[in-house]
C-alpha positions as CSV (number, residue, x, y, z in Angstrom):
1,M,-28.4,4.2,1.8
2,G,-25.0,3.9,3.4
3,I,-22.7,1.0,4.0
4,M,-23.9,-1.5,6.9
5,V,-20.7,-2.3,9.2
6,D,-21.1,-5.1,11.5
7,M,-19.6,-3.6,14.7
8,T,-19.4,-6.9,16.3
9,D,-16.5,-8.1,14.1
10,L,-13.7,-6.6,15.8
11,R,-11.3,-7.3,13.0
12,Y,-13.0,-4.8,10.8
13,P,-14.3,-2.1,12.7
14,I,-15.1,0.2,9.7
15,G,-15.8,-2.4,7.4
16,T,-13.8,-4.5,4.9
17,F,-12.4,-2.8,2.1
18,T,-14.6,-2.1,-0.9
19,P,-13.1,0.0,-3.5
20,P,-15.2,2.6,-5.5
21,G,-16.7,1.8,-8.8
22,A,-15.1,5.0,-10.3
23,F,-12.3,7.3,-9.3
24,A,-13.2,11.1,-9.9
25,P,-10.7,13.7,-9.0
26,Q,-12.8,14.7,-5.9
27,L,-12.3,11.1,-4.6
28,R,-8.7,11.0,-5.2
29,D,-8.3,14.2,-3.4
30,Q,-10.4,12.7,-0.4
31,F,-8.3,9.6,-0.2
32,I,-4.9,11.5,-0.3
33,E,-6.5,13.8,2.4
34,Q,-7.2,10.4,4.5
35,I,-3.6,9.3,3.9
36,A,-2.3,12.8,5.1
37,D,-4.1,12.7,8.2
38,A,-3.3,9.1,9.1
39,P,-0.3,9.8,11.3
40,S,-2.0,12.5,13.2
41,R,-5.0,10.1,13.8
42,L,-2.9,7.2,14.9
43,R,-0.9,9.5,17.3
44,A,-4.2,10.8,18.7
45,A,-5.6,7.1,19.1
46,A,-2.5,6.2,20.8
47,D,-1.8,9.4,23.0
48,G,-1.6,8.8,26.5
49,L,-1.5,4.9,26.4
50,S,0.5,3.2,29.2
51,L,3.2,0.3,28.4
52,S,0.5,-2.1,29.6
53,Q,-2.2,-0.6,27.3
54,V,0.1,-0.8,24.2
55,R,0.9,-4.3,24.9
56,Q,-2.8,-5.0,24.9
57,P,-4.5,-6.9,21.8
58,Y,-7.0,-5.0,20.1
59,R,-9.1,-8.3,20.1
60,D,-8.5,-11.6,21.2
61,G,-6.0,-13.6,18.9
62,G,-5.1,-10.1,17.3
63,W,-2.3,-7.8,17.2
64,T,-1.4,-5.5,20.2
65,V,-1.8,-1.7,19.9
66,A,2.0,-1.7,19.3
67,Q,2.1,-4.3,16.6
68,V,-0.7,-2.4,14.9
69,V,1.3,1.1,15.1
70,H,4.3,-0.6,13.7
71,H,2.6,-2.7,11.1
72,L,1.2,0.5,9.6
73,V,4.8,1.6,9.0
74,D,5.7,-1.7,7.4
75,S,2.6,-1.6,5.5
76,H,2.6,2.1,4.1
77,M,6.4,2.0,3.6
78,N,5.5,-0.9,1.1
79,G,2.8,1.3,-0.4
80,Y,4.8,4.2,-1.0
81,V,7.5,2.2,-3.0
82,R,4.6,0.2,-4.8
83,F,3.6,3.8,-6.0
84,K,6.7,4.9,-7.1
85,L,7.6,1.7,-8.8
86,A,4.4,1.7,-10.7
87,V,4.9,5.4,-11.9
88,T,8.6,4.8,-13.0
89,E,8.4,1.4,-14.4
90,V,5.9,-0.5,-16.8
91,E,3.9,-2.7,-14.9
92,P,6.5,-3.9,-12.1
93,T,5.8,-7.1,-10.4
94,I,6.0,-6.2,-6.7
95,K,7.3,-8.1,-3.8
96,P,4.6,-9.0,-1.3
97,Y,5.4,-9.6,2.4
98,N,4.3,-11.8,5.2
99,E,2.5,-9.2,7.4
100,A,1.9,-11.8,10.1
101,L,5.6,-12.8,10.2
102,W,6.8,-9.1,10.2
103,A,4.5,-8.5,13.1
104,Q,6.2,-11.2,15.1
105,L,9.7,-9.8,14.5
106,P,11.5,-7.7,17.6
107,D,10.8,-4.3,16.0
108,A,7.0,-5.1,15.6
109,T,6.7,-6.4,19.1
110,N,8.4,-3.6,20.8
111,P,6.1,-1.5,23.1
112,D,7.7,1.5,22.4
113,I,6.0,3.2,19.5
114,V,7.4,6.7,19.5
115,T,9.9,6.0,16.6
116,S,7.0,4.2,14.6
117,L,4.7,7.2,14.9
118,H,7.7,9.7,13.8
119,L,8.3,7.5,11.0
120,L,4.9,7.2,9.7
121,E,4.5,10.9,9.9
122,S,7.8,11.5,7.8
123,L,6.9,8.7,5.5
124,H,3.2,10.1,4.9
125,D,4.8,13.8,4.6
126,R,6.9,12.4,1.5
127,W,4.1,10.2,0.3
128,V,1.4,12.8,0.3
129,V,3.8,15.2,-1.8
130,F,4.2,12.6,-4.2
131,L,0.6,11.6,-4.5
132,R,-0.5,15.3,-5.0
133,S,1.9,15.5,-8.1
134,L,0.3,12.9,-9.9
135,D,-2.2,13.2,-12.6
136,A,-5.2,11.3,-13.6
137,T,-3.1,9.4,-16.1
138,E,-0.6,8.4,-13.5
139,F,-3.3,7.0,-11.7
140,Q,-4.1,4.7,-14.0
141,K,-0.8,3.2,-14.0
142,T,-0.4,-0.4,-12.6
143,F,1.6,-2.8,-10.9
144,R,1.5,-6.8,-10.8
145,H,0.9,-8.0,-7.3
146,P,1.5,-11.8,-7.1
147,D,-1.7,-12.7,-5.2
148,R,-3.8,-9.9,-6.5
149,G,-3.0,-9.7,-10.2
150,I,-2.8,-6.2,-11.8
151,V,-3.8,-3.2,-9.8
152,T,-4.1,0.5,-10.6
153,L,-2.9,3.1,-8.4
154,D,-6.3,4.6,-8.2
155,W,-7.5,1.2,-6.5
156,T,-4.2,1.3,-4.4
157,L,-4.9,4.7,-3.3
158,A,-8.2,3.9,-2.1
159,L,-6.8,0.6,-0.3
160,Y,-4.2,2.4,1.6
161,A,-6.7,5.4,2.6
162,W,-9.1,2.5,4.1
163,H,-6.0,0.7,5.6
164,G,-5.0,3.7,7.8
165,R,-8.5,4.4,9.0
166,H,-9.1,0.8,9.6
167,H,-6.1,0.2,11.8
168,V,-6.5,3.7,13.8
169,A,-10.0,2.2,14.2
170,H,-8.8,-1.1,16.1
171,I,-7.0,1.3,18.6
172,T,-10.0,3.8,19.0
173,S,-12.6,0.8,19.2
174,L,-10.5,-1.0,21.9
175,R,-10.1,2.3,24.0
176,S,-13.8,2.8,23.9
177,R,-14.4,-0.9,24.8
178,M,-12.0,-0.6,27.7
179,G,-12.8,2.7,29.0
180,W,-9.3,4.1,28.3
């Protein structure tokens, strides 16, 4: 039986993040492909939206479409760096960031999303090359998150694959509800 998703919870249109119990090479490949596909899926989700639509929150009290797009770049830049730190250092402690405050900064509230779409594409091009170069042992490497504790790169890979799908679904579900 598949995972039940509560489609009425607009915060989690694809459900909350649930890491897999085991990380087989094929599953890693699927997650890497989802990360590779995220920029084109985001671009397609935002394609043709007007400035007023980009300023629309995906739910009451939620971020605007523009903030969602800019947030993906902020988050995935941090993710890319976390991977590189974990591969090049022994269990580094990463610095978290306050995503809610970052989403209020002028660059994150700007309705012009073109630069962020380009940046996400370039970032993911580099990130995917790096991810595809890692072996199973490297995916077992860890970093220390001050709030989550010690996490593996396998877990982090699954999280960021979900994260891209999650935010694209915020935009696509808004478009569907609004008839855009």
